[in-house]
C-alpha positions in Angstrom: 147.7 14.4 -14.4 145.0 14.9 -17.0 145.5 15.7 -20.7 143.0 18.5 -20.5 141.7 20.4 -17.5 138.5 21.5 -19.2 135.7 21.4 -16.7 132.7 23.3 -18.2 131.4 25.8 -20.7 130.0 29.1 -19.5 128.2 32.1 -20.8 130.0 35.4 -20.3 126.6 37.2 -20.4 124.2 35.2 -18.2 126.8 33.0 -16.5 124.9 29.8 -17.4 127.1 26.7 -17.4 127.1 23.7 -19.8 128.6 20.2 -19.9 131.5 20.0 -22.4 130.8 16.3 -23.0 127.8 17.4 -25.0 127.5 19.3 -28.3 126.8 23.0 -27.7 126.5 26.0 -29.9 125.4 29.3 -28.4 124.0 29.8 -24.9 120.2 29.9 -24.7 120.5 33.7 -24.3 122.2 33.9 -27.7 125.8 34.6 -26.4 128.9 32.7 -27.4 130.1 30.1 -24.9 133.6 30.1 -23.4 135.6 27.1 -22.1 136.5 27.0 -18.4 139.4 25.0 -16.9 140.3 23.8 -13.4 143.2 26.3 -13.1 143.6 25.8 -9.3 144.5 22.1 -9.8 146.6 22.8 -12.9 148.5 25.4 -11.0 149.6 22.7 -8.5 150.4 20.1 -11.0 152.2 21.9 -13.9 154.9 24.5 -14.3 156.2 26.3 -17.4 159.3 24.1 -17.2 157.2 21.0 -18.1 156.8 22.5 -21.6 160.5 22.5 -22.5 160.7 18.9 -23.8 157.4 19.0 -25.7 156.9 19.3 -29.5 156.9 22.9 -30.8 153.3 23.1 -31.8 150.2 24.5 -30.1 149.3 21.1 -28.5 152.2 21.7 -26.1 149.6 23.6 -24.1 147.1 20.6 -24.1 146.2 21.1 -20.5 144.7 24.5 -21.4 142.9 23.1 -24.5 139.6 21.3 -24.6 140.5 17.9 -26.2 140.3 15.2 -23.6 142.0 12.4 -25.4 145.2 12.8 -27.5 143.9 10.3 -30.0 141.3 12.8 -31.1 143.8 15.4 -32.1 143.7 16.5 -35.7 147.0 18.2 -36.6 149.0 19.5 -39.5 151.9 20.8 -37.3 150.3 24.1 -36.5 151.6 26.5 -33.9 154.8 28.0 -32.3 155.2 30.5 -35.1 158.2 32.9 -35.1 158.3 36.0 -33.0 160.5 38.1 -35.1 162.3 41.3 -34.2 161.6 44.0 -36.8 164.5 46.4 -36.2 164.5 48.3 -39.6 160.8 49.0 -39.9 160.9 49.6 -36.1 163.5 52.3 -36.6 161.4 53.7 -39.5 158.5 54.0 -37.1 160.5 55.1 -34.1 159.5 51.9 -32.2 162.8 50.5 -30.8 161.4 47.1 -29.7 159.0 46.1 -32.5 158.1 42.4 -33.0 156.0 40.5 -35.5 154.2 37.3 -34.6 154.2 35.7 -38.0 151.3 33.5 -38.7 152.0 33.3 -42.4 154.2 30.2 -42.0 151.4 28.1 -40.3 149.6 25.3 -42.2 147.0 26.7 -44.7 148.9 30.0 -44.7 147.0 31.8 -41.9 146.3 31.8 -38.2 142.9 30.3 -38.9 144.6 26.9 -38.8 144.8 27.3 -35.0 141.1 27.6 -34.6 140.5 24.9 -37.1 142.9 22.4 -35.5 141.3 22.7 -32.1 137.7 23.2 -33.3 137.8 20.2 -35.6 139.6 18.0 -33.0 136.9 18.7 -30.4 134.1 18.2 -33.0 135.6 14.8 -33.9 135.8 13.9 -30.2 132.2 14.9 -29.7 131.1 12.6 -32.6 130.4 15.3 -35.2 130.5 13.9 -38.7 130.2 17.2 -40.7 130.3 20.9 -40.2 129.0 24.1 -42.0 130.3 27.7 -41.9 130.5 31.0 -43.6 133.9 32.5 -44.3 135.8 35.5 -45.8 138.2 32.9 -47.1 141.0 31.8 -44.8 138.9 30.3 -42.1 136.8 28.3 -44.5 140.0 27.0 -46.2 141.5 26.0 -42.9 138.3 24.3 -41.5 137.7 22.5 -44.9 141.3 21.1 -44.9 141.3 20.1 -41.3 137.9 18.5 -41.7 139.2 16.5 -44.6 142.1 15.3 -42.5 139.7 14.3 -39.7 137.4 12.5 -42.2 134.5 15.0 -41.6 132.4 16.6 -44.4 132.3 20.4 -44.7 129.9 22.9 -46.3 131.4 26.3 -46.9 129.8 29.5 -48.1 132.0 32.5 -49.0 131.7 35.8 -50.8 132.4 35.6 -54.5 135.1 38.2 -54.1 137.0 36.2 -51.5 140.7 35.5 -52.4 140.7 32.8 -55.1 143.5 30.8 -53.4 141.2 30.3 -50.4 138.4 29.2 -52.7 140.8 26.7 -54.3 141.8 25.4 -50.9 138.2 24.7 -50.0 137.4 23.1 -53.4 140.5 20.8 -53.5 139.7 19.5 -49.9 136.4 18.2 -51.2 134.3 20.7 -49.4 130.7 21.4 -50.5 131.6 25.0 -51.5 129.2 27.8 -52.5 129.9 31.4 -53.4 127.5 34.3 -52.7 127.3 37.7 -54.3 127.6 39.6 -51.0 129.5 39.9 -47.7 130.3 37.3 -45.0 127.1 38.5 -43.3 125.2 37.3 -46.3 127.0 34.0 -46.2 126.2 33.7 -42.5 122.5 34.1 -43.2 122.6 31.3 -45.7 124.5 29.0 -43.3 122.2 29.8 -40.4 119.1 28.9 -42.4 120.7 25.7 -43.6 121.8 24.7 -40.1 118.3 25.3 -38.8 116.8 23.3 -41.6 119.2 20.4 -41.6 120.5 20.3 -38.0 124.1 20.7 -39.1 127.0 21.4 -36.7 127.5 25.2 -37.0 131.2 26.1 -37.1 130.6 29.8 -37.6 132.7 32.3 -35.7 132.0 31.9 -32.0 128.9 29.7 -32.7 130.9 26.8 -31.3 133.1 27.2 -28.2 136.4 25.8 -29.4 137.8 27.9 -32.3 138.7 30.6 -29.7 140.7 28.0 -27.7 142.9 27.4 -30.7 143.3 31.1 -31.3 144.3 31.8 -27.7 147.5 29.8 -28.2 148.9 32.9 -29.9 148.8 34.6 -26.5 150.3 31.5 -24.8 153.1 31.4 -27.3 153.9 35.2 -27.1 154.2 34.8 -23.3 156.5 31.8 -23.6 158.6 33.4 -26.3 159.2 36.4 -24.1 160.3 34.2 -21.3 156.9 34.3 -19.5 156.7 38.0 -19.7 154.3 40.1 -21.7 154.9 43.0 -24.1 153.5 46.5 -23.5 151.2 46.5 -26.6 149.7 43.9 -28.9 148.1 45.0 -32.2 145.6 42.6 -33.8 143.7 43.1 -37.2 140.1 42.7 -36.1 137.2 41.4 -38.1 135.4 38.8 -36.0 138.0 39.5 -33.3 138.3 35.9 -32.1 142.1 36.1 -32.0 142.1 39.2 -29.8 139.5 37.6 -27.5 141.6 34.5 -27.3 144.8 36.3 -26.6 143.1 38.2 -23.7 141.6 34.9 -22.4 145.0 33.2 -22.6 146.8 35.9 -20.7 144.2 36.0 -18.0 144.5 32.2 -17.5 148.3 32.5 -17.3 147.9 35.2 -14.6 145.6 32.8 -12.6 148.2 30.1 -13.0 150.9 32.4 -11.7 153.0 31.9 -14.9 153.1 35.6 -15.7 152.8 38.8 -13.7 149.5 40.3 -12.9 149.9 42.7 -15.8 148.2 42.7 -19.2 149.5 44.3 -22.5 147.3 47.0 -23.9 145.3 45.4 -26.7 144.6 47.2 -29.9 141.9 46.2 -32.3 142.8 47.4 -35.8 140.2 47.8 -38.5 139.8 49.3 -42.0 138.3 52.7 -42.3 135.9 51.1 -44.7 134.7 48.7 -42.1 135.2 49.9 -38.5 132.3 48.9 -36.3 134.5 48.1 -33.3 136.4 51.4 -33.6 133.1 53.4 -33.7 131.8 51.5 -30.7 135.0 52.1 -28.8 135.1 55.8 -29.5 131.5 56.0 -28.2 132.3 53.8 -25.2 129.6 51.3 -26.1 129.5 47.7 -25.0 128.5 46.4 -28.4 128.9 47.6 -32.0 126.3 48.4 -34.7 126.1 46.9 -38.2 128.5 48.7 -40.6 126.7 49.3 -43.9 128.4 49.3 -47.3 131.6 47.9 -45.8 134.6 47.7 -48.2 138.4 47.1 -47.8 141.2 45.3 -49.5 142.0 43.7 -46.2 139.2 41.2 -47.0 139.7 39.0 -43.9 138.5 41.9 -41.6 135.6 42.9 -43.7 133.1 41.9 -41.0 130.2 44.4 -40.6 129.0 43.0 -37.3 130.9 40.5 -35.1 129.0 38.1 -32.9 131.6 38.5 -30.2 132.0 42.3 -30.5 131.1 42.7 -26.8 134.0 40.4 -25.8 136.4 42.3 -28.1 135.4 45.6 -26.6 135.7 44.2 -23.0 139.2 43.1 -23.8 140.1 46.6 -25.0 138.5 48.4 -22.1 140.0 46.1 -19.4 143.6 46.4 -20.8 143.4 50.2 -21.4 143.8 49.4 -25.1 142.2 51.2 -28.0 140.7 50.6 -31.5 142.1 52.2 -34.6 140.9 52.5 -38.2 143.3 52.7 -41.1 142.8 53.7 -44.7 143.5 51.2 -47.5 146.1 53.5 -49.0 148.2 53.5 -45.8 147.9 49.7 -45.7 149.4 49.4 -49.1 152.3 51.8 -48.3 153.0 49.8 -45.1 152.9 46.5 -46.9 155.6 47.7 -49.3 157.7 49.2 -46.6 157.7 46.0 -44.6 158.8 44.0 -47.6 161.5 46.5 -48.6 162.9 47.0 -45.1 162.4 43.5 -43.5 162.0 41.1 -46.4 158.6 40.0 -45.1 155.6 39.7 -47.5 152.8 40.1 -45.0 149.1 39.8 -45.7 146.9 43.0 -46.0 145.5 42.4 -42.5 149.0 42.2 -41.0 150.0 45.4 -42.9 147.0 47.3 -41.5 148.1 46.4 -38.0 151.7 47.7 -38.7 150.2 50.9 -40.1 148.2 51.3 -36.8 151.4 50.9 -34.8 153.0 53.7 -36.9 150.0 56.0 -36.2 149.9 55.2 -32.5 153.6 55.9 -32.1 153.2 59.2 -34.0 150.5 60.3 -31.6 152.5 59.2 -28.5 150.0 56.5 -27.5 152.8 54.0 -28.0 155.5 55.4 -25.7 159.3 55.4 -26.2 160.9 52.2 -25.2 157.8 50.1 -25.1 157.8 46.5 -26.5 155.2 46.2 -29.2 154.0 43.0 -31.0 152.1 43.1 -34.2 150.1 40.1 -35.4 150.6 39.2 -39.1 147.7 36.8 -39.5 148.7 35.3 -42.8 151.0 35.0 -45.8 151.1 37.7 -48.3 151.3 35.2 -51.1 147.7 34.2 -50.5 146.7 37.7 -51.8 148.5 37.9 -55.1 146.4 40.7 -56.4 146.9 43.1 -53.5 150.1 44.5 -54.9 150.1 45.7 -58.5 153.6 46.0 -60.1 154.9 46.7 -63.6 158.1 45.0 -64.5 159.9 45.6 -67.8 160.3 42.7 -70.1 163.7 42.1 -71.8 164.5 40.6 -75.1 167.0 37.7 -75.0 169.8 39.7 -76.7 169.5 42.7 -74.3 171.9 43.2 -71.4 171.3 44.7 -68.0 172.4 48.4 -67.5 175.4 49.1 -65.2 173.1 50.4 -62.4 170.7 47.4 -62.5 169.6 46.5 -59.0 171.1 49.6 -57.5 169.1 52.4 -55.8 
């Protein structure tokens, strides 16, 4: 048996194929490249039971990941995050079987660690010595930290308004960090020009083929955690949309392996009403989105005016009979507080917006009674300390608590 069954890279637009032993960025046609595997051979040589004795991290799925030699793996223990039942907020929403896939407990505090772990590991295997990328915060933090662990250099450009904690993560890792007065699209232009001028390895979203392979392990884990079955609905907060594309890719691969039934969950792309290019494109039944001008949302991680892989996001939605939903920031904040009060979970703004979408879709009947629903919380709420504003009274040392203190 091989460690990885990766055979080739392919273009989902023009079907061109590339050798994964070489460094590749985009296809010559401008499309992102995807990783292909020898699933027919893997189907004969591996069964789900072989995973039982493996370490509880994402590398338990190494046959479906692109790193050929285990010695090239760069890991901080990422993966196999909890799939938590959410009964109280579920009752509140009238969703009996509501679950949260909680990525807030992963290294670096967000699901971006998955893409960084696999992307940096493969870059190391290919002989890359340094990488460059734009970021809204968490991805840059993850790639900078994993690059440091691998001994690679990193150059990161992020908006000046990105969460300060993610800025600190980049800086403390030794990354060559720059801030820009603008959006991630502006940071992307700066990186693209620098990559062209210096020949750097571009780790921008979907401009290398392996970030998505790390993200797809969320889909592999959900299937395994449900006993190799799939839920009815998966909601995903969508900026670049790599996680949603990855989950769709993972489940398609599992179907080909015969590990799950030939049935896919309905995938939901959740965006902010202040930045909803995928939602607009879905409503208009388009194959690609348009640039969203003047985008703004407190869910900073999904403030992406135009995603390179938008056509792949929309394809995943269309082919699973899913949908795309836009949520106002006010509803996001209400949901964030409700989840904390009812479930004791401090989710990130992007996670809260996905829960708010679940509430809306149940209210309209799109989510049906008795369906199993999974919401992706993509990061820890403590990485966004300024999202929730609270006023707490300050006591003097001689004062005592009133009799009803702590009661509601």
